[in-house]
PyMOL CGO cylinders between C-alpha atoms (Angstrom):
from pymol import cmd
from pymol.cgo import CYLINDER

trace = [
    CYLINDER, 36.99, -16.81, -80.50, 38.54, -18.19, -83.67, 0.3, 1, 1, 1, 1, 1, 1,
    CYLINDER, 38.54, -18.19, -83.67, 41.99, -19.56, -84.38, 0.3, 1, 1, 1, 1, 1, 1,
    CYLINDER, 41.99, -19.56, -84.38, 43.11, -16.21, -86.09, 0.3, 1, 1, 1, 1, 1, 1,
    CYLINDER, 43.11, -16.21, -86.09, 42.37, -14.26, -83.03, 0.3, 1, 1, 1, 1, 1, 1,
    CYLINDER, 42.37, -14.26, -83.03, 44.21, -16.67, -80.83, 0.3, 1, 1, 1, 1, 1, 1,
    CYLINDER, 44.21, -16.67, -80.83, 47.21, -16.38, -83.27, 0.3, 1, 1, 1, 1, 1, 1,
    CYLINDER, 47.21, -16.38, -83.27, 47.18, -12.69, -83.00, 0.3, 1, 1, 1, 1, 1, 1,
    CYLINDER, 47.18, -12.69, -83.00, 47.21, -13.01, -79.27, 0.3, 1, 1, 1, 1, 1, 1,
    CYLINDER, 47.21, -13.01, -79.27, 50.26, -15.30, -79.12, 0.3, 1, 1, 1, 1, 1, 1,
    CYLINDER, 50.26, -15.30, -79.12, 52.44, -12.99, -81.25, 0.3, 1, 1, 1, 1, 1, 1,
    CYLINDER, 52.44, -12.99, -81.25, 54.81, -10.62, -79.43, 0.3, 1, 1, 1, 1, 1, 1,
    CYLINDER, 54.81, -10.62, -79.43, 53.56, -7.33, -78.39, 0.3, 1, 1, 1, 1, 1, 1,
    CYLINDER, 53.56, -7.33, -78.39, 56.08, -4.74, -79.64, 0.3, 1, 1, 1, 1, 1, 1,
    CYLINDER, 56.08, -4.74, -79.64, 56.34, -1.18, -78.57, 0.3, 1, 1, 1, 1, 1, 1,
    CYLINDER, 56.34, -1.18, -78.57, 58.92, 1.68, -78.30, 0.3, 1, 1, 1, 1, 1, 1,
    CYLINDER, 58.92, 1.68, -78.30, 59.51, 3.99, -75.09, 0.3, 1, 1, 1, 1, 1, 1,
    CYLINDER, 59.51, 3.99, -75.09, 61.92, 6.63, -74.20, 0.3, 1, 1, 1, 1, 1, 1,
    CYLINDER, 61.92, 6.63, -74.20, 63.81, 5.93, -70.83, 0.3, 1, 1, 1, 1, 1, 1,
    CYLINDER, 63.81, 5.93, -70.83, 66.53, 7.79, -69.36, 0.3, 1, 1, 1, 1, 1, 1,
    CYLINDER, 66.53, 7.79, -69.36, 66.98, 9.66, -72.64, 0.3, 1, 1, 1, 1, 1, 1,
    CYLINDER, 66.98, 9.66, -72.64, 67.19, 6.78, -74.87, 0.3, 1, 1, 1, 1, 1, 1,
    CYLINDER, 67.19, 6.78, -74.87, 64.80, 5.15, -77.31, 0.3, 1, 1, 1, 1, 1, 1,
    CYLINDER, 64.80, 5.15, -77.31, 64.27, 1.38, -76.77, 0.3, 1, 1, 1, 1, 1, 1,
    CYLINDER, 64.27, 1.38, -76.77, 62.09, -1.30, -78.56, 0.3, 1, 1, 1, 1, 1, 1,
    CYLINDER, 62.09, -1.30, -78.56, 60.74, -3.80, -76.31, 0.3, 1, 1, 1, 1, 1, 1,
    CYLINDER, 60.74, -3.80, -76.31, 59.03, -7.08, -77.24, 0.3, 1, 1, 1, 1, 1, 1,
    CYLINDER, 59.03, -7.08, -77.24, 56.82, -8.41, -74.48, 0.3, 1, 1, 1, 1, 1, 1,
    CYLINDER, 56.82, -8.41, -74.48, 53.89, -11.05, -74.19, 0.3, 1, 1, 1, 1, 1, 1,
    CYLINDER, 53.89, -11.05, -74.19, 50.81, -11.76, -72.21, 0.3, 1, 1, 1, 1, 1, 1,
    CYLINDER, 50.81, -11.76, -72.21, 51.48, -12.78, -68.66, 0.3, 1, 1, 1, 1, 1, 1,
    CYLINDER, 51.48, -12.78, -68.66, 54.41, -10.32, -68.06, 0.3, 1, 1, 1, 1, 1, 1,
    CYLINDER, 54.41, -10.32, -68.06, 53.97, -7.25, -66.01, 0.3, 1, 1, 1, 1, 1, 1,
    CYLINDER, 53.97, -7.25, -66.01, 52.75, -4.13, -67.87, 0.3, 1, 1, 1, 1, 1, 1,
    CYLINDER, 52.75, -4.13, -67.87, 53.32, -5.88, -71.49, 0.3, 1, 1, 1, 1, 1, 1,
    CYLINDER, 53.32, -5.88, -71.49, 51.97, -3.01, -73.53, 0.3, 1, 1, 1, 1, 1, 1,
    CYLINDER, 51.97, -3.01, -73.53, 53.65, -0.06, -72.05, 0.3, 1, 1, 1, 1, 1, 1,
    CYLINDER, 53.65, -0.06, -72.05, 56.26, 1.09, -69.28, 0.3, 1, 1, 1, 1, 1, 1,
    CYLINDER, 56.26, 1.09, -69.28, 54.19, 1.31, -66.08, 0.3, 1, 1, 1, 1, 1, 1,
    CYLINDER, 54.19, 1.31, -66.08, 54.20, 4.39, -64.24, 0.3, 1, 1, 1, 1, 1, 1,
    CYLINDER, 54.20, 4.39, -64.24, 56.13, 2.96, -61.25, 0.3, 1, 1, 1, 1, 1, 1,
    CYLINDER, 56.13, 2.96, -61.25, 58.91, 2.19, -63.29, 0.3, 1, 1, 1, 1, 1, 1,
    CYLINDER, 58.91, 2.19, -63.29, 58.99, 5.52, -65.01, 0.3, 1, 1, 1, 1, 1, 1,
    CYLINDER, 58.99, 5.52, -65.01, 58.83, 7.33, -61.59, 0.3, 1, 1, 1, 1, 1, 1,
    CYLINDER, 58.83, 7.33, -61.59, 61.76, 5.13, -60.22, 0.3, 1, 1, 1, 1, 1, 1,
    CYLINDER, 61.76, 5.13, -60.22, 64.02, 5.96, -63.59, 0.3, 1, 1, 1, 1, 1, 1,
    CYLINDER, 64.02, 5.96, -63.59, 63.19, 9.65, -63.22, 0.3, 1, 1, 1, 1, 1, 1,
    CYLINDER, 63.19, 9.65, -63.22, 64.66, 9.78, -59.60, 0.3, 1, 1, 1, 1, 1, 1,
    CYLINDER, 64.66, 9.78, -59.60, 67.49, 7.29, -59.98, 0.3, 1, 1, 1, 1, 1, 1,
    CYLINDER, 67.49, 7.29, -59.98, 70.84, 8.67, -60.21, 0.3, 1, 1, 1, 1, 1, 1,
    CYLINDER, 70.84, 8.67, -60.21, 73.32, 6.12, -62.27, 0.3, 1, 1, 1, 1, 1, 1,
    CYLINDER, 73.32, 6.12, -62.27, 77.05, 6.29, -62.64, 0.3, 1, 1, 1, 1, 1, 1,
    CYLINDER, 77.05, 6.29, -62.64, 78.89, 5.48, -65.78, 0.3, 1, 1, 1, 1, 1, 1,
    CYLINDER, 78.89, 5.48, -65.78, 80.63, 2.54, -64.00, 0.3, 1, 1, 1, 1, 1, 1,
    CYLINDER, 80.63, 2.54, -64.00, 77.39, 1.43, -62.07, 0.3, 1, 1, 1, 1, 1, 1,
    CYLINDER, 77.39, 1.43, -62.07, 77.37, -2.27, -60.91, 0.3, 1, 1, 1, 1, 1, 1,
    CYLINDER, 77.37, -2.27, -60.91, 73.60, -2.86, -60.54, 0.3, 1, 1, 1, 1, 1, 1,
    CYLINDER, 73.60, -2.86, -60.54, 71.14, -5.47, -59.77, 0.3, 1, 1, 1, 1, 1, 1,
    CYLINDER, 71.14, -5.47, -59.77, 67.44, -5.34, -60.93, 0.3, 1, 1, 1, 1, 1, 1,
    CYLINDER, 67.44, -5.34, -60.93, 65.18, -7.66, -59.10, 0.3, 1, 1, 1, 1, 1, 1,
    CYLINDER, 65.18, -7.66, -59.10, 62.25, -8.81, -60.61, 0.3, 1, 1, 1, 1, 1, 1,
    CYLINDER, 62.25, -8.81, -60.61, 63.46, -7.53, -64.15, 0.3, 1, 1, 1, 1, 1, 1,
    CYLINDER, 63.46, -7.53, -64.15, 60.16, -8.51, -66.10, 0.3, 1, 1, 1, 1, 1, 1,
    CYLINDER, 60.16, -8.51, -66.10, 61.01, -7.75, -69.85, 0.3, 1, 1, 1, 1, 1, 1,
    CYLINDER, 61.01, -7.75, -69.85, 63.78, -5.54, -68.82, 0.3, 1, 1, 1, 1, 1, 1,
    CYLINDER, 63.78, -5.54, -68.82, 63.03, -1.91, -68.92, 0.3, 1, 1, 1, 1, 1, 1,
    CYLINDER, 63.03, -1.91, -68.92, 64.35, -0.92, -65.60, 0.3, 1, 1, 1, 1, 1, 1,
    CYLINDER, 64.35, -0.92, -65.60, 67.72, -3.01, -65.94, 0.3, 1, 1, 1, 1, 1, 1,
    CYLINDER, 67.72, -3.01, -65.94, 68.31, -2.04, -69.68, 0.3, 1, 1, 1, 1, 1, 1,
    CYLINDER, 68.31, -2.04, -69.68, 67.77, 1.71, -69.01, 0.3, 1, 1, 1, 1, 1, 1,
    CYLINDER, 67.77, 1.71, -69.01, 70.44, 1.50, -66.12, 0.3, 1, 1, 1, 1, 1, 1,
    CYLINDER, 70.44, 1.50, -66.12, 72.78, -0.65, -68.35, 0.3, 1, 1, 1, 1, 1, 1,
    CYLINDER, 72.78, -0.65, -68.35, 72.21, 2.35, -71.28, 0.3, 1, 1, 1, 1, 1, 1,
    CYLINDER, 72.21, 2.35, -71.28, 73.49, 4.90, -68.75, 0.3, 1, 1, 1, 1, 1, 1,
    CYLINDER, 73.49, 4.90, -68.75, 76.30, 2.83, -67.29, 0.3, 1, 1, 1, 1, 1, 1,
    CYLINDER, 76.30, 2.83, -67.29, 78.21, 1.87, -70.42, 0.3, 1, 1, 1, 1, 1, 1,
    CYLINDER, 78.21, 1.87, -70.42, 81.32, 1.22, -68.33, 0.3, 1, 1, 1, 1, 1, 1,
    CYLINDER, 81.32, 1.22, -68.33, 79.31, -0.85, -65.90, 0.3, 1, 1, 1, 1, 1, 1,
    CYLINDER, 79.31, -0.85, -65.90, 77.50, -4.05, -65.48, 0.3, 1, 1, 1, 1, 1, 1,
    CYLINDER, 77.50, -4.05, -65.48, 73.70, -4.91, -64.88, 0.3, 1, 1, 1, 1, 1, 1,
    CYLINDER, 73.70, -4.91, -64.88, 72.69, -8.21, -63.32, 0.3, 1, 1, 1, 1, 1, 1,
    CYLINDER, 72.69, -8.21, -63.32, 68.85, -8.74, -64.22, 0.3, 1, 1, 1, 1, 1, 1,
    CYLINDER, 68.85, -8.74, -64.22, 66.94, -11.46, -62.34, 0.3, 1, 1, 1, 1, 1, 1,
    CYLINDER, 66.94, -11.46, -62.34, 63.41, -12.69, -62.26, 0.3, 1, 1, 1, 1, 1, 1,
    CYLINDER, 63.41, -12.69, -62.26, 61.91, -16.02, -61.01, 0.3, 1, 1, 1, 1, 1, 1,
    CYLINDER, 61.91, -16.02, -61.01, 59.84, -16.23, -64.34, 0.3, 1, 1, 1, 1, 1, 1,
    CYLINDER, 59.84, -16.23, -64.34, 61.65, -18.08, -67.27, 0.3, 1, 1, 1, 1, 1, 1,
    CYLINDER, 61.65, -18.08, -67.27, 59.37, -16.17, -69.70, 0.3, 1, 1, 1, 1, 1, 1,
    CYLINDER, 59.37, -16.17, -69.70, 60.48, -12.75, -68.26, 0.3, 1, 1, 1, 1, 1, 1,
    CYLINDER, 60.48, -12.75, -68.26, 64.09, -14.02, -68.51, 0.3, 1, 1, 1, 1, 1, 1,
    CYLINDER, 64.09, -14.02, -68.51, 63.82, -15.03, -71.88, 0.3, 1, 1, 1, 1, 1, 1,
    CYLINDER, 63.82, -15.03, -71.88, 62.35, -11.81, -73.08, 0.3, 1, 1, 1, 1, 1, 1,
    CYLINDER, 62.35, -11.81, -73.08, 64.72, -9.44, -71.06, 0.3, 1, 1, 1, 1, 1, 1,
    CYLINDER, 64.72, -9.44, -71.06, 67.67, -11.32, -72.51, 0.3, 1, 1, 1, 1, 1, 1,
    CYLINDER, 67.67, -11.32, -72.51, 66.28, -10.82, -76.20, 0.3, 1, 1, 1, 1, 1, 1,
    CYLINDER, 66.28, -10.82, -76.20, 65.41, -7.22, -75.53, 0.3, 1, 1, 1, 1, 1, 1,
    CYLINDER, 65.41, -7.22, -75.53, 69.07, -6.55, -74.36, 0.3, 1, 1, 1, 1, 1, 1,
    CYLINDER, 69.07, -6.55, -74.36, 70.23, -7.98, -77.36, 0.3, 1, 1, 1, 1, 1, 1,
    CYLINDER, 70.23, -7.98, -77.36, 67.58, -6.16, -79.59, 0.3, 1, 1, 1, 1, 1, 1,
    CYLINDER, 67.58, -6.16, -79.59, 68.83, -2.85, -78.12, 0.3, 1, 1, 1, 1, 1, 1,
    CYLINDER, 68.83, -2.85, -78.12, 72.49, -3.53, -78.42, 0.3, 1, 1, 1, 1, 1, 1,
    CYLINDER, 72.49, -3.53, -78.42, 73.37, -3.74, -74.58, 0.3, 1, 1, 1, 1, 1, 1,
    CYLINDER, 73.37, -3.74, -74.58, 76.00, -6.30, -73.81, 0.3, 1, 1, 1, 1, 1, 1,
    CYLINDER, 76.00, -6.30, -73.81, 76.85, -5.22, -70.36, 0.3, 1, 1, 1, 1, 1, 1,
    CYLINDER, 76.85, -5.22, -70.36, 73.85, -7.17, -68.92, 0.3, 1, 1, 1, 1, 1, 1,
    CYLINDER, 73.85, -7.17, -68.92, 73.55, -10.71, -67.29, 0.3, 1, 1, 1, 1, 1, 1,
    CYLINDER, 73.55, -10.71, -67.29, 69.90, -12.08, -67.23, 0.3, 1, 1, 1, 1, 1, 1,
    CYLINDER, 69.90, -12.08, -67.23, 69.20, -15.05, -65.27, 0.3, 1, 1, 1, 1, 1, 1,
    CYLINDER, 69.20, -15.05, -65.27, 66.51, -16.87, -63.27, 0.3, 1, 1, 1, 1, 1, 1,
    CYLINDER, 66.51, -16.87, -63.27, 66.67, -16.22, -59.62, 0.3, 1, 1, 1, 1, 1, 1,
    CYLINDER, 66.67, -16.22, -59.62, 63.91, -15.94, -56.73, 0.3, 1, 1, 1, 1, 1, 1,
    CYLINDER, 63.91, -15.94, -56.73, 65.30, -12.87, -55.30, 0.3, 1, 1, 1, 1, 1, 1,
    CYLINDER, 65.30, -12.87, -55.30, 68.99, -13.24, -54.88, 0.3, 1, 1, 1, 1, 1, 1,
    CYLINDER, 68.99, -13.24, -54.88, 68.97, -16.82, -54.46, 0.3, 1, 1, 1, 1, 1, 1,
    CYLINDER, 68.97, -16.82, -54.46, 70.94, -17.38, -57.60, 0.3, 1, 1, 1, 1, 1, 1,
    CYLINDER, 70.94, -17.38, -57.60, 73.10, -14.32, -57.68, 0.3, 1, 1, 1, 1, 1, 1,
    CYLINDER, 73.10, -14.32, -57.68, 76.85, -15.27, -57.76, 0.3, 1, 1, 1, 1, 1, 1,
    CYLINDER, 76.85, -15.27, -57.76, 77.74, -15.47, -53.94, 0.3, 1, 1, 1, 1, 1, 1,
    CYLINDER, 77.74, -15.47, -53.94, 80.68, -13.10, -54.65, 0.3, 1, 1, 1, 1, 1, 1,
    CYLINDER, 80.68, -13.10, -54.65, 78.73, -10.49, -56.68, 0.3, 1, 1, 1, 1, 1, 1,
    CYLINDER, 78.73, -10.49, -56.68, 78.68, -6.90, -55.21, 0.3, 1, 1, 1, 1, 1, 1,
    CYLINDER, 78.68, -6.90, -55.21, 76.77, -3.96, -56.22, 0.3, 1, 1, 1, 1, 1, 1,
    CYLINDER, 76.77, -3.96, -56.22, 76.72, -0.13, -56.26, 0.3, 1, 1, 1, 1, 1, 1,
    CYLINDER, 76.72, -0.13, -56.26, 72.85, -0.04, -56.79, 0.3, 1, 1, 1, 1, 1, 1,
    CYLINDER, 72.85, -0.04, -56.79, 69.98, -2.59, -56.14, 0.3, 1, 1, 1, 1, 1, 1,
    CYLINDER, 69.98, -2.59, -56.14, 66.63, -1.48, -57.92, 0.3, 1, 1, 1, 1, 1, 1,
    CYLINDER, 66.63, -1.48, -57.92, 63.19, -3.20, -58.05, 0.3, 1, 1, 1, 1, 1, 1,
    CYLINDER, 63.19, -3.20, -58.05, 59.84, -2.44, -59.06, 0.3, 1, 1, 1, 1, 1, 1,
    CYLINDER, 59.84, -2.44, -59.06, 58.55, -4.56, -56.34, 0.3, 1, 1, 1, 1, 1, 1,
    CYLINDER, 58.55, -4.56, -56.34, 54.89, -6.02, -57.00, 0.3, 1, 1, 1, 1, 1, 1,
    CYLINDER, 54.89, -6.02, -57.00, 52.19, -5.33, -54.47, 0.3, 1, 1, 1, 1, 1, 1,
    CYLINDER, 52.19, -5.33, -54.47, 51.33, -8.79, -53.79, 0.3, 1, 1, 1, 1, 1, 1,
    CYLINDER, 51.33, -8.79, -53.79, 54.84, -10.12, -53.01, 0.3, 1, 1, 1, 1, 1, 1,
    CYLINDER, 54.84, -10.12, -53.01, 54.25, -10.61, -49.52, 0.3, 1, 1, 1, 1, 1, 1,
    CYLINDER, 54.25, -10.61, -49.52, 56.08, -9.02, -46.48, 0.3, 1, 1, 1, 1, 1, 1,
    CYLINDER, 56.08, -9.02, -46.48, 58.10, -12.16, -45.70, 0.3, 1, 1, 1, 1, 1, 1,
    CYLINDER, 58.10, -12.16, -45.70, 59.82, -11.96, -49.21, 0.3, 1, 1, 1, 1, 1, 1,
    CYLINDER, 59.82, -11.96, -49.21, 60.17, -8.15, -49.10, 0.3, 1, 1, 1, 1, 1, 1,
    CYLINDER, 60.17, -8.15, -49.10, 62.04, -8.63, -45.78, 0.3, 1, 1, 1, 1, 1, 1,
    CYLINDER, 62.04, -8.63, -45.78, 64.38, -11.23, -47.30, 0.3, 1, 1, 1, 1, 1, 1,
    CYLINDER, 64.38, -11.23, -47.30, 64.99, -9.02, -50.41, 0.3, 1, 1, 1, 1, 1, 1,
    CYLINDER, 64.99, -9.02, -50.41, 65.95, -5.90, -48.29, 0.3, 1, 1, 1, 1, 1, 1,
    CYLINDER, 65.95, -5.90, -48.29, 68.36, -8.05, -45.97, 0.3, 1, 1, 1, 1, 1, 1,
    CYLINDER, 68.36, -8.05, -45.97, 69.82, -9.84, -49.08, 0.3, 1, 1, 1, 1, 1, 1,
    CYLINDER, 69.82, -9.84, -49.08, 70.16, -6.57, -50.83, 0.3, 1, 1, 1, 1, 1, 1,
    CYLINDER, 70.16, -6.57, -50.83, 71.77, -4.91, -47.92, 0.3, 1, 1, 1, 1, 1, 1,
    CYLINDER, 71.77, -4.91, -47.92, 74.27, -7.74, -47.59, 0.3, 1, 1, 1, 1, 1, 1,
    CYLINDER, 74.27, -7.74, -47.59, 75.30, -7.45, -51.37, 0.3, 1, 1, 1, 1, 1, 1,
    CYLINDER, 75.30, -7.45, -51.37, 75.67, -3.75, -51.59, 0.3, 1, 1, 1, 1, 1, 1,
    CYLINDER, 75.67, -3.75, -51.59, 79.09, -2.22, -51.58, 0.3, 1, 1, 1, 1, 1, 1,
    CYLINDER, 79.09, -2.22, -51.58, 79.57, 0.57, -48.78, 0.3, 1, 1, 1, 1, 1, 1,
    CYLINDER, 79.57, 0.57, -48.78, 77.97, 3.55, -50.00, 0.3, 1, 1, 1, 1, 1, 1,
    CYLINDER, 77.97, 3.55, -50.00, 75.75, 1.40, -52.20, 0.3, 1, 1, 1, 1, 1, 1,
    CYLINDER, 75.75, 1.40, -52.20, 72.03, 2.38, -52.70, 0.3, 1, 1, 1, 1, 1, 1,
    CYLINDER, 72.03, 2.38, -52.70, 68.85, 0.21, -52.72, 0.3, 1, 1, 1, 1, 1, 1,
    CYLINDER, 68.85, 0.21, -52.72, 66.14, 2.15, -54.63, 0.3, 1, 1, 1, 1, 1, 1,
    CYLINDER, 66.14, 2.15, -54.63, 62.78, 0.57, -55.09, 0.3, 1, 1, 1, 1, 1, 1,
    CYLINDER, 62.78, 0.57, -55.09, 59.18, 1.74, -56.17, 0.3, 1, 1, 1, 1, 1, 1,
    CYLINDER, 59.18, 1.74, -56.17, 56.26, 0.30, -54.41, 0.3, 1, 1, 1, 1, 1, 1,
    CYLINDER, 56.26, 0.30, -54.41, 52.43, 1.24, -54.35, 0.3, 1, 1, 1, 1, 1, 1,
    CYLINDER, 52.43, 1.24, -54.35, 51.86, 3.69, -51.87, 0.3, 1, 1, 1, 1, 1, 1,
    CYLINDER, 51.86, 3.69, -51.87, 50.39, 1.30, -49.48, 0.3, 1, 1, 1, 1, 1, 1,
    CYLINDER, 50.39, 1.30, -49.48, 53.80, -0.38, -48.92, 0.3, 1, 1, 1, 1, 1, 1,
    CYLINDER, 53.80, -0.38, -48.92, 55.45, 2.92, -48.18, 0.3, 1, 1, 1, 1, 1, 1,
    CYLINDER, 55.45, 2.92, -48.18, 55.48, 2.81, -44.26, 0.3, 1, 1, 1, 1, 1, 1,
    CYLINDER, 55.48, 2.81, -44.26, 56.55, -0.95, -44.55, 0.3, 1, 1, 1, 1, 1, 1,
    CYLINDER, 56.55, -0.95, -44.55, 59.42, 0.09, -46.62, 0.3, 1, 1, 1, 1, 1, 1,
    CYLINDER, 59.42, 0.09, -46.62, 60.16, 2.98, -44.30, 0.3, 1, 1, 1, 1, 1, 1,
    CYLINDER, 60.16, 2.98, -44.30, 60.29, 0.80, -41.10, 0.3, 1, 1, 1, 1, 1, 1,
    CYLINDER, 60.29, 0.80, -41.10, 62.42, -2.11, -42.61, 0.3, 1, 1, 1, 1, 1, 1,
    CYLINDER, 62.42, -2.11, -42.61, 64.76, -0.01, -44.48, 0.3, 1, 1, 1, 1, 1, 1,
    CYLINDER, 64.76, -0.01, -44.48, 65.35, 2.00, -41.13, 0.3, 1, 1, 1, 1, 1, 1,
    CYLINDER, 65.35, 2.00, -41.13, 65.76, -1.33, -39.34, 0.3, 1, 1, 1, 1, 1, 1,
    CYLINDER, 65.76, -1.33, -39.34, 67.98, -3.05, -42.06, 0.3, 1, 1, 1, 1, 1, 1,
    CYLINDER, 67.98, -3.05, -42.06, 70.15, -0.17, -43.52, 0.3, 1, 1, 1, 1, 1, 1,
    CYLINDER, 70.15, -0.17, -43.52, 69.71, 2.33, -40.43, 0.3, 1, 1, 1, 1, 1, 1,
    CYLINDER, 69.71, 2.33, -40.43, 68.36, 4.98, -43.14, 0.3, 1, 1, 1, 1, 1, 1,
    CYLINDER, 68.36, 4.98, -43.14, 65.45, 5.97, -45.15, 0.3, 1, 1, 1, 1, 1, 1,
    CYLINDER, 65.45, 5.97, -45.15, 64.81, 8.47, -47.87, 0.3, 1, 1, 1, 1, 1, 1,
    CYLINDER, 64.81, 8.47, -47.87, 61.41, 8.84, -49.29, 0.3, 1, 1, 1, 1, 1, 1,
    CYLINDER, 61.41, 8.84, -49.29, 62.66, 10.04, -52.77, 0.3, 1, 1, 1, 1, 1, 1,
    CYLINDER, 62.66, 10.04, -52.77, 59.33, 10.75, -54.47, 0.3, 1, 1, 1, 1, 1, 1,
    CYLINDER, 59.33, 10.75, -54.47, 55.88, 10.01, -53.79, 0.3, 1, 1, 1, 1, 1, 1,
    CYLINDER, 55.88, 10.01, -53.79, 53.44, 10.09, -56.78, 0.3, 1, 1, 1, 1, 1, 1,
    CYLINDER, 53.44, 10.09, -56.78, 49.73, 9.65, -56.88, 0.3, 1, 1, 1, 1, 1, 1,
    CYLINDER, 49.73, 9.65, -56.88, 50.12, 5.69, -56.76, 0.3, 1, 1, 1, 1, 1, 1,
    CYLINDER, 50.12, 5.69, -56.76, 53.75, 4.76, -56.05, 0.3, 1, 1, 1, 1, 1, 1,
    CYLINDER, 53.75, 4.76, -56.05, 56.68, 5.94, -53.89, 0.3, 1, 1, 1, 1, 1, 1,
    CYLINDER, 56.68, 5.94, -53.89, 60.30, 5.71, -54.55, 0.3, 1, 1, 1, 1, 1, 1,
    CYLINDER, 60.30, 5.71, -54.55, 62.28, 4.84, -51.59, 0.3, 1, 1, 1, 1, 1, 1,
    CYLINDER, 62.28, 4.84, -51.59, 66.04, 4.66, -51.03, 0.3, 1, 1, 1, 1, 1, 1,
    CYLINDER, 66.04, 4.66, -51.03, 68.33, 3.45, -48.43, 0.3, 1, 1, 1, 1, 1, 1,
    CYLINDER, 68.33, 3.45, -48.43, 72.00, 3.37, -48.48, 0.3, 1, 1, 1, 1, 1, 1,
    CYLINDER, 72.00, 3.37, -48.48, 74.61, 0.82, -47.02, 0.3, 1, 1, 1, 1, 1, 1,
    CYLINDER, 74.61, 0.82, -47.02, 76.85, 3.06, -44.56, 0.3, 1, 1, 1, 1, 1, 1,
]
cmd.load_cgo(trace, "trace")
C-alpha cells in the first residue's frame, strides 16, 4: 500500500443511477452502506412504493440518500425528512440533495426518530432497515413511526427475508394490519397503514 493508493481510496466514489424514472448522481464514501451502487433492497422498495406529489415523507437511516431523494423527486409539492445516526451519511445525503437540485428535503442527525421535530407528521415513512439493527430498535422504530403518521399514512420498509415474520408480527401488533408488498430473492417489502 502506498500513499497514492490511500489517496485514491479517500476520494469520493461517484456513480449515476436511475431511480423512480429520474437520473441521479451520487457521491459516497467507504464506510457508508452500499457505496458503489444502489443496493437491491432500495431498488425493490422504490419499484413498489406509491408516492403522491404532495407526500410528506420520512426516510429513516437515509445513508447517502437514494431512497429519500427519489421520493423528493416524485413529490415536488411535498417534503422529505431524511435522518441517519451517522454524521458522514448526513453530510453526503445533504450534498447529494443539493447536487441533484432537490430543495424539498431536510437532512439531519437522528437515532431513529429521536431528533425528528415533535410536531412533524408524515404521510409516508420508509426505511431500508439494516439486518443487524436489533429487534429492540426495530420495535421502537415501528412504534415511533406509527405515532408520527397521519391517519391513512403508510410505513413501507425493506428488510432481509429473515426479518419478514418479525415485521409481520410487529406491524400487526402496532398498526393492526400488514401487507407483504413484494418478496424478492433476498428482500421483502412490508407495508402497514395507520388507520
